[in-house]
N, C-alpha and C positions, 0 to 999 in steps of 0.2 A: 503442305500436301496432305490430303486426308489419310487416315490410318488405313482404310480399306479402299484401294483404287482398282481392285480386280485385275492386277497385272498378270500377264502370261507371256513368257518369252524365254530367251536363251542368250547365254554369253559363252562364246567358244574361241579358244586359241588353238591354232594348228601350228605346232612347232616343228621345224625341220632344220637340217644342217645349214641351209642357206638363209634362214631367218624364220619369222613366224607371221602368220596372218590371223587377224582377229575379226570376229563377227558378233554384233550385238543387235538383237531384234526383240522388241517387246510391245505388246498392245495393252491398252487400259480401257476397261469397261466397253460399253457399246455392243453392237451386234455385227458380226462379219458374215452373216447369212444373207446375202443379197437377194436370193430368191424368196426367202421368207418375208423380207421387208417389202419386196415388190408385190408378192401375193397378198399381203395384208392391205396395201394401198389399193390394189386393183379390186379386191373384194369390197372395200369401202366404196369405190367408184361404182361398182355394179349395184350395191345396195342403195346408194344415193340416186342413181339413175332410175332404178325400179320404183323408188318412192316418188320421184318427180313424174314418172309416167302414170302411176296410180293417181296422184293428186291432179295432174292435168286432165286425166280422163274424167275424174269426178266433177271437175269444174267446166270442162270444155268439150267433153265427149260427144255432145249432141250439136255442137256448132259446126258450121261449114268449114272445111279445110282441116278438121282435127286429124284426119288420117295422115296428112303431110307432117303435122307436128309430131305425131306419134312415131312416124318413121324416122324423123330427124333425131328425136330423143333416143330411140332404141338403138340406132346404128351410129350416126355421126357424133352425137353428143356423148354417148357412152365411151367411144374411143377417144374423143377429145379430152374428156375428163381424166382418163388414164394418162394421156400424154401430158396434161397439165400437172398431174402428180409427179411424173418423171422429170419435167422441167423444174418443178419446185425443189425436188430432191437434189437434182444436179446443182441448182443454185445454192442450196445449203452446203453441199459438199465442197464446192470451190470457194465459198465465201471467205474462208480463212486463208486462202492461198492466192487470191487475186483481188487487188484493191478495187477493181471495177466490176466485180462479179454480179452484184445486185443490178447494176445498170445494164450489163450484157443480158442478164436473165430477162429483164423487162422488155428489152428490144427483141430478143429472140421469140419470147412468148407472144408479144404483141403482134409480130409479123405472122406467127402461126395462126392467131385468132383472126387477123384480117384476111388471110388467104382462105379461110374457111367460112367467111361470111358473117362473122359475129358483129362486125361493125363496118361502117363505110367511112371513107376518108373525111366526108363532110361532118361526121359525128365526132371526129377526133378532138376538136377544141373543147366541146362540152364534156367529153369523157375525161380529158386531161384535168379540167377544173374539178370534176367529180372526184378523181383520185387524189388530187392535191388538197382539196378543201373538205372532203367527206360530204359532198352534196348528195344526200340520199334521194332528193326529189329528181335530180337529173338521172341518177342510177335507175330509179323505178321507171322513169319515162323510157329509158333505153331498153330495159327488159320488156316492157309492154310492146314497144315497137318491134323488137326482135321476135317475140312470140307471134305478133300479128303477121310479120313478114314470113315466118315459117309456116303460117296457116294460109298463105296466099294472098294476104291483104296488101295492096300496092302501097308504096311509101307515100304517095300523094293523097291517099285516102285517110279519113279520120280513123283513129284507133277505136275499134268496136267497144260498145259499152260492156259487153260480156267479159272484158279484161279489166273491169274496174276493181276486181278483188286484188289486183296488183298495184293499185293506185296509191296506197299508203300502207305504212308498216302495220297498223292495227288491223286493217282489213285482210292483209296478207297473212298475218299471224293467226287470225281467227279461222281463215279458210284452211290453212295447213293443219292447224291443231284439230279441227273438226274431222278432217280426213285421217290424219295420222293416228288419232286415238282409237280408230277402229281397224287398224292394220294388224296383221299377225306379228309383224316385226315389233310393234310397240307392246302387244300383249305378251310376247316372249320376254321383253325387258321387265314388265310388271311381275311376271312369274318369277323371274330371277331375283327381283327385289324382295319379293315375299319370302323366298328361301333364305336370303341373306339377312333378313330382318330378325331372324331367330337369334343370330349371333351379334347383329348390329342393330339393336332396337331403335337407335336414333337416326338410322339411314333414311334419307328422304326419298319419297317415291319418284320414279323417273318422270320427267316432263318432256314433251315432244321437242321443244326447242333445244334443250341441252343434248338430247340424243342425236338429233340431226347435226348439231354443232360438233359433237364428238366424232361423228362419221367424217365430217369435213376435215377435221384436224388429223384424223387417221389418214385420210386421202393425201394430205399434204406432207405426211411423214413427221408429224409433231406429236410428242407424247403428251396428250391432253390431260392425263392424270397428274402431271408434274409441272403444269404451267405455274409460274410464280416462284418456283424453287430457284434459289441462287446456285448456279453451277459451282462445283468445286474447281479449284485451280491446281493444275499439275505442274510440278517442276522436277525434272530428272537431270542429274549430272553424272557424266561418265569421264573419269580421268584416263587419259591416254598419253603415251610418250610423244606423240606428234599428231598433227592435224589428220583427221580421217580422210581416206580416199573418196568415200561416198557416205553421205549422211543427210538426213533431213533436219538435223539440229544446227545450232549455232556454235562455232568454234571460238573458245575463249583462249587466246594465245597466252595471256598472262598467267592464268591458272591452269593451263594445259587440260582443259575440260571441254567436252561437248555438252551443250545445255539445250534442253527442250522445255518449252513453256507453253501451256495451252489451258483453255477452259476445259473442264471435265464434266461430262454428263452424269446424271445421277445413276446409281447402280442398276436400277430397274428399267432404264431407258433402252428400248429395243428398236428404236427407229433411227438410230444414228450409227455410222461406222465407228469402230474403236479408234482411239487416239494411238497412232503407231509411231514408235521411235526406232530408228535403225542407224547403224554405223558400221563401217568396214575399214580396217586399217592394215598396214603391213610394216614390219620392222626388219630390216636386213641385218644379217650377221656379217658386218663389214669385214671383220678380221678373217673369217673363214673364206669368204668369197675372194678377197684379195690374195690369200695364200694359195687357193686352188684354181681360181679363174683369172687372176691377174688384175681384177677390178671389181667394183660393186656392180655386177651385171644385172642382178635381179633386184628390183625394187618396185614399189607401186603395184599396179595391176598385174605386171608380169610375175612378181613374187607371189601374189595371191593365187594366180593360176597354178604356179608351181606347187605351192603348199597344198592346194586342194588335190592335185594329182598325186603328190607324194603320199598323202595320208589315205589315199584310196587303195594303196598296195597292201597285200597281205604280208605276214611276217617274213617269209622266205624271200619274196620279191623285193620287199623293202630293204632287207639286209643286203641283198645282192646289189641293189642300186647304190646304197650308202657306201658300200665297199668300193664300188667303181668311182663314186664321186670323190671320196677322200684320197683316191689314188691319182687324181688329176693334178696337173701342175701347169702354170702359165707358160707353156712352150708353143713353138710355132705350129705344131701339129694338133693343138688342143681341139679345134673344131672338127678335124678329121677323126680324132679318137672318139669324140661324142657321136659323130655321125655313124661310126662303125659299131656302136654298142647295140647288143641284142641280149635280151634275157635268155637264160639257159632254156633250151627247148622252146624258144618263142614261136617258131613256125608251127609246131604241133599244138601249141596252147593258144594260138591267135583266135581260134573260134570261141574261147572262153573269155575273151576280152583282155588278155594280157598282151600288151604291145608297147614297144619302146618308141613308136613313131611320134607320139605326142610330146614326150619330154625332149626328144631329139630336135623336133621342130622349135620348141621353146628356146633351147640352148643355141641353136643355129641363128635364131633371130637376134638374141641379145649379145652374142659374141661376134657379130659381124665386124 
């Protein structure tokens, strides 16, 4: 495990007369500000959409049907791009928890795109080949047909020649670069590079392709500055007297340990949730319970509930309850005695949250 994993958490034992409950929670690195991550992705989606609108207007603004394309990009495509980001982020989140996560993500998002008119069923075979074989020619043909369709060109008509700038990679890159180099977005990146060059003289000037690529990776929730880094690996072991009641780790019965193992993102990664480890356990004081309740009545989740309640009492109320508890014996009227218990002055203190109703209910349930 790395020396610095950025762990933040707690380990707590709540000891009582009936036993104790323990809680362990810790997170490692990552970012747990969901709104910040969503805002970053959505900002990238808006920036990419604005760039596409500006580029399309420069190339197609005078062509018939451009108004329809502009409306599609500004409204539908903008929203769909944000939804694509959410789908991708959800896929990353569950990838380590479900063996078919990637497949389910592809099906879900494919259905989303189909319902919004990004492809027709007749195009599925070619698109499947494109995705599996990386056929860029098929991909460019699909993009040109989609743009033509959004500009009102029927599918049985030839693709207009004014979409030839999308016919091959070189033409598309030249067209986009010529547009992008004159945008305020790019000029701002150049100004930023000039400021940084004073402290980083070897820094390379920004190029349109890498900037737009960075925006896309931001949109999908990928830390593009850290691509290629090998993730650290995290291993956490927690020794316990018995298997935990609740945990997202693996219990090792032989070593009496809960074990967590996971890949760990780099320290500066702000696009992924933290790795979280948690465990909750309870250990009954069997001798005390048999002596005063006649059996081990409180264990598991019931003991956890009791320990949480008992540790919520202030000093005087805690002492009063403990005195009552130690005075109990396994006699026929045990349940009746518990049911009759009230804290001193409880009626007048009820408005302050001091009530014996909760523990009486716990005892009545386990002593049936």
